[in-house]
C-alpha positions as CSV (number, residue, x, y, z in Angstrom):
1,X,-36.1,-16.6,-26.1
2,X,-35.4,-15.6,-22.5
3,X,-37.6,-12.9,-21.0
4,X,-35.2,-10.1,-20.1
5,X,-36.2,-7.0,-18.1
6,X,-37.3,-4.1,-20.3
7,X,-34.3,-1.9,-19.3
8,X,-31.8,-4.5,-20.6
9,X,-33.6,-4.6,-23.9
10,X,-33.3,-0.8,-24.2
11,X,-29.6,-0.5,-23.3
12,X,-26.9,-1.8,-25.6
13,X,-23.3,-2.4,-24.7
14,X,-22.3,0.9,-26.3
15,X,-24.0,3.0,-23.6
16,X,-23.0,0.9,-20.6
17,X,-20.1,2.2,-18.5
18,X,-16.9,0.2,-18.9
19,X,-16.3,-2.2,-16.1
20,X,-13.0,-2.9,-14.2
21,X,-11.8,0.7,-14.2
22,X,-11.4,3.4,-11.6
23,X,-13.2,6.5,-13.1
24,X,-11.7,8.9,-10.6
25,X,-8.6,8.8,-8.5
26,X,-9.0,8.4,-4.8
27,X,-12.6,7.3,-4.8
28,X,-11.9,4.5,-2.3
29,X,-11.4,7.0,0.5
30,X,-15.2,7.4,0.5
31,X,-15.8,3.7,1.3
32,X,-15.3,2.5,4.8
33,X,-14.5,-1.2,4.6
34,X,-13.2,-1.9,8.1
35,X,-16.6,-2.7,9.8
36,X,-16.5,-6.4,8.9
37,X,-13.0,-7.3,10.1
38,X,-12.6,-10.1,12.6
39,X,-9.1,-9.2,13.7
40,X,-7.7,-5.8,14.5
41,X,-4.0,-4.9,14.3
42,X,-2.5,-3.6,17.6
43,X,1.0,-2.2,17.7
44,X,3.5,-2.0,20.5
45,X,5.1,1.4,19.7
46,X,8.0,0.7,22.1
47,X,9.1,-2.1,19.7
48,X,8.3,-0.3,16.5
49,X,11.4,0.7,14.5
50,X,9.4,2.7,11.9
51,X,10.8,0.7,9.1
52,X,7.5,1.1,7.3
53,X,7.5,-2.4,5.9
54,X,3.9,-2.7,7.2
55,X,2.9,0.4,5.3
56,X,4.5,-1.0,2.1
57,X,2.7,-4.3,2.3
58,X,-0.8,-3.1,3.4
59,X,-3.2,-3.8,0.5
60,X,-5.7,-1.3,1.8
61,X,-3.5,1.7,2.6
62,X,-4.8,1.5,6.1
63,X,-1.5,2.4,7.9
64,X,-1.0,6.0,8.8
65,X,2.4,7.6,8.4
66,X,3.7,11.1,9.0
67,X,7.2,12.3,8.3
68,X,8.5,8.8,7.6
69,X,7.2,7.4,10.9
70,X,4.4,4.9,11.5
71,X,1.6,6.7,13.4
72,X,-1.2,4.1,13.6
73,X,-4.0,2.4,11.6
74,X,-6.9,3.8,9.7
75,X,-9.3,1.3,11.1
76,X,-12.2,2.4,8.9
77,X,-10.3,1.0,6.0
78,X,-8.4,-2.0,7.7
79,X,-10.0,-5.3,6.7
80,X,-7.9,-7.3,9.3
81,X,-6.0,-9.4,6.8
82,X,-2.9,-9.5,9.1
83,X,-0.3,-8.9,6.4
84,X,1.1,-6.0,8.4
85,X,1.7,-8.3,11.4
86,X,3.2,-11.0,9.2
87,X,5.6,-8.7,7.4
88,X,6.7,-6.6,10.5
89,X,10.4,-7.3,11.1
90,X,10.4,-6.5,14.9
91,X,7.0,-8.3,15.3
92,X,5.5,-5.3,17.1
93,X,2.1,-5.8,15.4
94,X,-0.3,-8.4,16.6
95,X,-3.8,-9.3,15.5
96,X,-6.4,-9.2,18.2
97,X,-10.0,-10.5,17.9
98,X,-12.3,-7.6,17.2
99,X,-14.7,-8.7,19.9
100,X,-12.0,-7.7,22.5
101,X,-12.8,-4.1,21.7
102,X,-16.6,-4.3,22.1
103,X,-16.5,-2.5,25.4
104,X,-14.7,0.5,23.8
105,X,-17.6,1.1,21.4
106,X,-15.2,1.0,18.5
């Protein structure tokens, strides 16, 4: 028999919390996941048509919108995947290496 830690022997599957569920709505807001991104989205607001396609496709809800208009990025949640830049019809979003912003302290 495999030696299992004592706590495993004491807990049965009936008392373990279920996995793969979201126990409370909106709990991802507390977790900042943008600190490990390699690329940062940068937008040229003069080209932006506020079509909100970027907002629709962002898997992390890291795009900020107000009154139906694009307002910027929630960089604390942006993982730098680049989907926003890829899907942007006017191509006003570009992905810039995060190291370019080291002097800003951001």
